C-alpha positions as CSV (number, residue, x, y, z in Angstrom):
1,M,19.9,-46.5,-38.2
2,S,21.8,-44.1,-36.0
3,E,19.3,-41.2,-36.9
4,E,16.4,-43.4,-36.1
5,I,17.8,-44.1,-32.7
6,L,18.3,-40.5,-32.0
7,N,14.9,-39.6,-33.1
8,E,13.4,-42.3,-30.7
9,E,15.5,-40.8,-27.9
10,V,14.4,-37.2,-28.6
11,V,10.8,-38.4,-28.6
12,D,11.2,-40.4,-25.4
13,E,12.8,-37.3,-23.8
14,A,10.0,-35.1,-25.0
15,V,7.3,-37.5,-23.6
16,D,9.2,-37.6,-20.3
17,A,9.3,-33.9,-20.0
18,E,5.5,-33.8,-20.7
19,E,4.8,-36.4,-18.0
20,V,6.8,-34.5,-15.5
21,E,5.1,-31.1,-16.4
22,Q,1.6,-32.9,-15.9
23,E,2.7,-34.3,-12.6
24,A,3.8,-30.9,-11.5
25,V,0.4,-29.6,-12.6
26,V,-1.3,-32.2,-10.6
27,D,0.7,-31.4,-7.5
28,E,0.1,-27.7,-7.4
29,K,-2.7,-26.3,-5.1
30,V,-5.6,-24.7,-6.9
31,F,-6.8,-21.5,-5.2
32,T,-10.4,-20.2,-5.3
33,Q,-10.9,-16.7,-6.5
34,E,-11.9,-15.6,-3.0
35,E,-8.5,-17.1,-1.6
36,V,-6.6,-15.2,-4.1
37,D,-8.5,-12.0,-3.5
38,K,-7.8,-12.4,0.2
39,M,-4.1,-13.0,-0.3
40,I,-3.8,-10.1,-2.6
41,A,-5.7,-7.7,-0.1
42,D,-3.5,-9.0,2.9
43,R,-0.3,-8.2,0.8
44,L,-1.5,-4.8,-0.3
45,S,-2.5,-3.9,3.3
46,R,0.9,-4.9,4.6
47,A,2.6,-2.8,1.7
48,E,0.4,0.1,2.6
49,K,1.4,0.0,6.4
50,A,5.0,-0.2,5.5
51,K,4.6,2.8,3.1
52,A,2.7,4.8,5.6
53,K,5.4,4.1,8.3
54,A,8.1,5.2,5.8
55,V,6.1,8.4,5.0
56,A,5.5,9.2,8.6
57,E,9.3,8.6,9.5
58,A,10.1,11.0,6.5
59,E,7.7,13.7,7.5
60,K,9.1,13.5,11.2
61,L,12.6,13.9,9.8
62,A,11.5,16.6,7.5
63,K,10.1,18.7,10.5
64,M,13.2,18.4,12.5
65,N,16.2,20.7,12.4
66,E,19.7,19.3,11.7
67,A,20.6,19.0,15.4
68,E,17.4,17.0,16.1
69,K,18.1,14.8,13.1
70,I,21.5,14.0,14.4
71,K,20.1,13.3,17.8
72,Y,17.3,11.1,16.6
73,E,19.7,9.2,14.3
74,H,22.0,8.8,17.2
75,E,19.1,7.3,19.3
76,Q,18.4,5.0,16.5
77,L,21.9,3.8,16.3
78,Q,22.1,3.3,19.9
79,A,19.1,1.1,20.1
80,R,20.6,-0.9,17.2
81,L,23.7,-1.3,19.0
82,A,21.9,-2.4,22.2
83,D,20.1,-5.0,20.3
84,Y,23.2,-6.3,18.9
85,E,24.9,-6.4,22.1
86,K,22.0,-8.3,23.5
87,K,22.1,-10.9,20.7
88,E,25.7,-11.2,21.3
89,A,25.4,-11.7,25.1
90,R,22.6,-14.4,24.4
91,D,24.9,-16.2,22.0
92,G,27.8,-16.2,24.6
93,L,25.3,-17.6,27.0
94,V,24.3,-20.2,24.6
95,K,27.8,-21.3,24.0
96,E,28.6,-21.4,27.7
97,A,25.6,-23.4,28.3
98,K,26.6,-25.9,25.6
99,N,29.9,-26.2,27.1
100,M,28.3,-26.9,30.7
101,L,26.2,-29.6,29.1
102,K,29.1,-31.1,27.2
103,E,31.1,-31.3,30.7
104,K,28.3,-33.3,32.0
105,S,28.1,-35.6,29.1
106,V,24.7,-34.3,27.8
107,V,24.3,-33.7,24.4
108,A,21.5,-31.4,23.3
109,P,20.6,-29.7,19.9
110,D,20.9,-25.8,19.8
111,S,17.0,-25.7,19.7
112,I,16.9,-27.4,23.3
113,V,19.8,-25.3,24.6
114,E,17.9,-22.2,23.6
115,Y,15.0,-23.0,25.9
116,F,17.3,-23.1,29.0
117,V,19.4,-19.8,28.3
118,Q,17.9,-17.0,30.5
119,A,18.8,-13.4,30.8
120,D,22.0,-13.7,32.8
121,A,24.7,-16.2,33.5
122,E,23.5,-17.2,36.9
123,T,20.0,-18.1,36.0
124,T,21.2,-19.8,32.9
125,K,23.7,-21.9,35.0
126,T,20.8,-22.8,37.4
127,A,18.5,-23.9,34.6
128,V,21.3,-26.0,32.9
129,N,22.0,-27.5,36.2
130,A,18.4,-28.5,36.6
131,L,18.4,-30.1,33.1
132,T,21.5,-32.1,33.8
133,E,20.1,-33.3,37.1
134,W,16.9,-34.3,35.3
135,V,18.8,-36.2,32.6
136,E,20.9,-37.9,35.2
137,D,17.8,-38.9,37.1
138,L,16.1,-40.2,34.0
139,Q,19.2,-42.3,33.2
140,K,19.1,-43.9,36.8
141,E,15.6,-44.7,36.3
142,W,16.2,-46.4,32.9
143,E,19.1,-48.4,34.3
144,I,17.1,-49.5,37.2
145,K,14.1,-50.4,34.9
146,R,16.5,-52.2,32.4
147,N,18.3,-54.1,35.2
148,T,15.2,-55.1,37.3
149,G,13.7,-58.3,36.1
150,V,12.3,-61.5,37.1
151,T,14.4,-64.6,37.0
152,P,12.9,-67.2,34.7
153,K,11.5,-70.2,36.6
154,K,12.6,-73.7,35.5
155,L,9.7,-75.7,34.0
156,E,9.2,-79.3,34.6
157,N,9.2,-80.4,31.0
158,T,12.5,-78.7,30.0
159,P,15.5,-80.8,29.8
160,S,17.8,-80.7,33.0
161,D,21.4,-80.2,33.1
162,P,23.1,-82.7,30.7
163,F,26.2,-82.9,32.8
164,A,23.9,-84.0,35.9
165,E,22.4,-86.6,33.8
166,A,25.7,-88.1,32.6
167,I,26.9,-88.1,36.3
168,K,23.7,-90.0,37.3
169,K,24.5,-92.6,34.9
170,F,27.8,-93.4,36.4
171,K,26.7,-93.5,39.9
Protein backbone atom coordinates (compact mmCIF):
# COMPACT_ATOMS: atom_id res chain seq x y z
CA MET A 1 0.00 0.00 0.00
CA SER A 2 2.72 2.47 0.95
CA GLU A 3 4.61 1.54 -2.23
CA GLU A 4 1.56 2.44 -4.31
CA ILE A 5 1.30 5.86 -2.63
CA LEU A 6 4.99 6.50 -3.18
CA ASN A 7 4.71 5.46 -6.84
CA GLU A 8 1.71 7.79 -7.31
CA GLU A 9 3.62 10.70 -5.71
CA VAL A 10 6.64 10.08 -7.94
CA VAL A 11 4.40 9.99 -11.02
CA ASP A 12 2.62 13.19 -9.90
CA GLU A 13 5.96 14.96 -9.37
CA ALA A 14 7.17 13.84 -12.80
CA VAL A 15 3.96 15.15 -14.43
CA ASP A 16 4.32 18.46 -12.56
CA ALA A 17 7.94 18.79 -13.70
CA GLU A 18 6.92 18.14 -17.33
CA GLU A 19 4.16 20.78 -17.09
CA VAL A 20 6.61 23.35 -15.69
CA GLU A 21 9.07 22.61 -18.50
CA GLN A 22 6.31 22.97 -21.10
CA GLU A 23 5.21 26.29 -19.58
CA ALA A 24 8.82 27.52 -19.62
CA VAL A 25 9.13 26.57 -23.28
CA VAL A 26 5.94 28.48 -24.11
CA ASP A 27 7.18 31.62 -22.33
CA GLU A 28 10.53 31.71 -24.14
CA LYS A 29 10.89 34.10 -27.08
CA VAL A 30 11.57 32.53 -30.43
CA PHE A 31 14.15 34.31 -32.59
CA THR A 32 14.34 34.17 -36.35
CA GLN A 33 17.59 33.18 -38.00
CA GLU A 34 18.10 36.80 -39.13
CA GLU A 35 17.76 38.09 -35.56
CA VAL A 36 20.21 35.49 -34.27
CA ASP A 37 22.68 36.32 -37.07
CA LYS A 38 22.40 40.03 -36.24
CA MET A 39 22.96 39.43 -32.51
CA ILE A 40 26.00 37.29 -33.24
CA ALA A 41 27.39 39.87 -35.67
CA ASP A 42 26.91 42.67 -33.13
CA ARG A 43 28.63 40.67 -30.42
CA LEU A 44 31.54 39.76 -32.70
CA SER A 45 32.00 43.37 -33.79
CA ARG A 46 32.12 44.53 -30.17
CA ALA A 47 34.66 41.82 -29.34
CA GLU A 48 36.78 42.76 -32.37
CA LYS A 49 36.74 46.44 -31.36
CA ALA A 50 37.81 45.58 -27.82
CA LYS A 51 40.56 43.33 -29.15
CA ALA A 52 41.76 46.01 -31.58
CA LYS A 53 41.87 48.54 -28.75
CA ALA A 54 43.88 46.15 -26.58
CA VAL A 55 46.29 45.40 -29.45
CA ALA A 56 46.75 49.12 -30.15
CA GLU A 57 47.47 49.72 -26.47
CA ALA A 58 50.00 46.86 -26.41
CA GLU A 59 51.72 48.17 -29.55
CA LYS A 60 51.84 51.64 -28.06
CA LEU A 61 53.44 50.30 -24.89
CA ALA A 62 55.89 48.16 -26.87
CA LYS A 63 57.16 51.20 -28.78
CA MET A 64 57.76 53.18 -25.60
CA ASN A 65 60.93 53.01 -23.61
CA GLU A 66 60.86 52.38 -19.86
CA ALA A 67 60.59 56.05 -18.82
CA GLU A 68 57.72 56.68 -21.26
CA LYS A 69 55.91 53.59 -19.99
CA ILE A 70 56.16 54.78 -16.42
CA LYS A 71 54.96 58.24 -17.41
CA TYR A 72 52.06 56.80 -19.41
CA GLU A 73 50.98 54.49 -16.58
CA HIS A 74 51.25 57.41 -14.15
CA GLU A 75 48.97 59.51 -16.36
CA GLN A 76 46.44 56.67 -16.51
CA LEU A 77 46.52 56.29 -12.75
CA GLN A 78 46.08 60.03 -12.31
CA ALA A 79 43.05 59.97 -14.61
CA ARG A 80 41.53 57.07 -12.64
CA LEU A 81 42.23 58.87 -9.37
CA ALA A 82 40.53 62.01 -10.69
CA ASP A 83 37.48 59.94 -11.67
CA TYR A 84 37.29 58.40 -8.21
CA GLU A 85 37.65 61.79 -6.53
CA LYS A 86 34.92 63.17 -8.76
CA LYS A 87 32.60 60.28 -7.84
CA GLU A 88 33.39 60.72 -4.16
CA ALA A 89 32.66 64.44 -4.32
CA ARG A 90 29.36 63.76 -6.09
CA ASP A 91 28.41 61.19 -3.45
CA GLY A 92 29.15 63.78 -0.77
CA LEU A 93 26.94 66.31 -2.55
CA VAL A 94 24.15 63.74 -2.79
CA LYS A 95 24.37 63.07 0.96
CA GLU A 96 24.36 66.80 1.70
CA ALA A 97 21.38 67.36 -0.60
CA LYS A 98 19.48 64.54 1.14
CA ASN A 99 20.24 66.13 4.52
CA MET A 100 19.02 69.51 3.27
CA LEU A 101 15.79 67.93 2.04
CA LYS A 102 15.38 66.05 5.32
CA GLU A 103 15.71 69.30 7.28
CA LYS A 104 12.87 70.77 5.21
CA SER A 105 10.76 67.61 5.77
CA VAL A 106 10.91 66.62 2.11
CA VAL A 107 11.40 62.92 1.49
CA ALA A 108 12.80 62.09 -1.94
CA PRO A 109 14.36 58.89 -3.27
CA ASP A 110 17.97 58.83 -4.41
CA SER A 111 16.94 58.78 -8.06
CA ILE A 112 15.22 62.17 -7.63
CA VAL A 113 18.01 63.67 -5.54
CA GLU A 114 20.51 62.74 -8.29
CA TYR A 115 18.73 65.14 -10.66
CA PHE A 116 19.32 68.10 -8.35
CA VAL A 117 22.98 67.46 -7.56
CA GLN A 118 25.13 69.82 -9.62
CA ALA A 119 28.87 70.27 -10.16
CA ASP A 120 29.50 72.20 -6.94
CA ALA A 121 27.92 72.77 -3.54
CA GLU A 122 26.47 76.22 -4.25
CA THR A 123 24.55 75.25 -7.36
CA THR A 124 23.38 72.06 -5.64
CA LYS A 125 22.12 74.12 -2.71
CA THR A 126 20.30 76.46 -5.09
CA ALA A 127 18.68 73.54 -6.90
CA VAL A 128 17.62 71.84 -3.66
CA ASN A 129 16.18 75.10 -2.33
CA ALA A 130 14.21 75.52 -5.56
CA LEU A 131 12.88 71.98 -5.15
CA THR A 132 11.82 72.52 -1.54
CA GLU A 133 10.13 75.82 -2.40
CA TRP A 134 8.23 74.10 -5.20
CA VAL A 135 7.15 71.27 -2.87
CA GLU A 136 6.00 73.77 -0.23
CA ASP A 137 4.02 75.73 -2.85
CA LEU A 138 2.38 72.50 -4.02
CA GLN A 139 1.46 71.61 -0.46
CA LYS A 140 -0.12 75.03 0.06
CA GLU A 141 -2.10 74.69 -3.17
CA TRP A 142 -3.31 71.25 -2.13
CA GLU A 143 -4.35 72.53 1.31
CA ILE A 144 -6.26 75.42 -0.22
CA LYS A 145 -7.93 73.13 -2.72
CA ARG A 146 -8.79 70.60 -0.02
CA ASN A 147 -10.14 73.23 2.38
CA THR A 148 -12.06 75.19 -0.20
CA GLY A 149 -15.53 73.92 -0.78
CA VAL A 150 -19.15 74.83 -1.00
CA THR A 151 -21.37 74.67 2.04
CA PRO A 152 -24.22 72.28 1.37
CA LYS A 153 -27.59 74.00 1.00
CA LYS A 154 -30.54 72.90 3.05
CA LEU A 155 -33.17 71.24 0.94
CA GLU A 156 -36.87 71.76 1.69
CA ASN A 157 -37.72 68.08 1.90
CA THR A 158 -35.06 67.25 4.44
CA PRO A 159 -36.14 66.88 8.04
CA SER A 160 -35.56 69.91 10.17
CA ASP A 161 -33.84 70.04 13.49
CA PRO A 162 -35.57 67.56 15.84
CA PHE A 163 -34.90 69.75 18.85
CA ALA A 164 -36.56 72.73 17.22
CA GLU A 165 -39.64 70.59 16.45
CA ALA A 166 -39.82 69.41 20.05
CA ILE A 167 -39.69 72.99 21.31
CA LYS A 168 -42.47 74.02 18.88
CA LYS A 169 -44.74 71.34 20.35
CA PHE A 170 -44.40 72.81 23.82
CA LYS A 171 -45.06 76.40 22.76
